[in-house]
N, C-alpha and C positions, 0 to 999 in steps of 0.2 A: 650445348640445346640455345638453340638459334634465334632471335625475336624478328619480328616483322620492323620492317627499317618504316613502317607505321608508325610501328607500338613503341613509344620513348617509358621513359624508366616514374617521367612525370603521371602517364596513362597506367599505368602500371598499380605505381603507390596509390593513385586515386579510384583503382578496382578492389585493390587490398579493403583499403576504410569502407568501400563500402558492402565488401561481402564482409566485414565483422559485422559491421551496422545491422546487418540483414540477419545474419547469424545471434548478432545480441536482442537485436527487438521480435525474435519467435526462439526461446530456449525448446529445446527438445524436453522431454520429461525428465525429471528426475529419479534411477533408477536406484534402488536401494538393491544391500545384498538380505540373503532370509537373516543372519547376524542382525543385522541393521532393525529391519523391520522387529526382528524381539526385543532390543533393547531400546526401544522408543513404546512398546508395548509393554514391557515385561510389569510393569506396575498395574495394567490392566490384565493381564495373563497370571499373577499371583491375588488378584481380587479374586477373581473368577475361581482356582484353587482353592483359594481359602472357606469357600461358599460350596465347596463341593464337585466342581466340577473336571472332569478324568484331562488329561493331555489328552486324549485321543475325541472328545467332543470340540479342545480347544485348536484341536486340527482341522479340523472338520468345517469350525466356524471361518476359518483362516483359509483353507483350501476354498471356498466359496466366493474370496475375493484374490484367489492366485496365486497364494502364494502354501504354495504341498510342498510336506513334510512329515516325516514319522513322529510318533508320539517321542519315541529315542530322541532323535534329531531335535524337536523341541528340548527336551528336559536338558541335555547338552547346551544346549545354546543358551537356557535357560543359567542354569550350572556357570558355564562363563561371563554373563552380562552380571550371575550376583558376586562372580570375583572379581570382577572390572570395579564394579562400586566398590567393593569391601576396602580395597587397595586406596580407592582417590579419599576415603573416607579419614 
């Protein structure tokens, strides 16, 4: 890779700093996996289940906010989250 003779290492380093500052100033959205979403919402989901909400109704609520999954997948994720919690206790 050749660098133009008019651009010095000092200029390149200055550009690096500016680009990093711009990236830090405007962070992108924090994307979460479906598993992370369920991990965060596990208490609320368990509360709904205790009140008699079926998993299908809960997945429909999640789908309205862009979290698409089947009741079976939700059940699997909830089991994993509960296992993780039991290991940390």
